[in-house]
Steps between C-alpha positions, in 0.01 A plus 500: 500500500785259532774365712775497238779365721749686289624857501281725289793664329621509140830361624319172584457250222171370643345840500624581145299196377197592712516868398485404136178308577363799688568731202332251266182518708532871561558473873757663720642472853322720752761510779534872441160547666615349832681695771543836326834398350624333823586129489226308690568137573238242426697205643639528853652212700624643829654168614719489189543878506393508140274740312427563132231601257398192309125564488395726221191593298457577142224678307417627157579860436125555460435380857807635671363852530194359684683410821435754774725335764752217503660385822685208662317381810721435800262345749552310826215265401686384190709198599655463151840635406340663201323831542191539285462785249167691518355692208222752519328612184380854434 
C-alpha cells in the first residue's frame, strides 16, 4: 500500500517512473478492485472542500486474484483526512 501523493496516471511523470519500477518487480496497481469502477476518494478534507485518490495499493499478479474484497473505509471514528483501504483475502 502507499500514499503516492501524485496522480496514478500515465500522464504523470512521477507515476511513469514508479510504474517502470512496478513492472520490474512484477507488481501492478489494484485500484480497479475498489468501488466497482466508480472513483472512491481516499483523501477528503471537508474544510478545504478537497478530495482525491492518493492512497493506493499494489500487488503481484500472482496475489491480485486472491483479494475477495477491497474497500475504502469512511468511518466517523477516523479523525484523519485519509480514508484507509481494507483488503480481505479469499
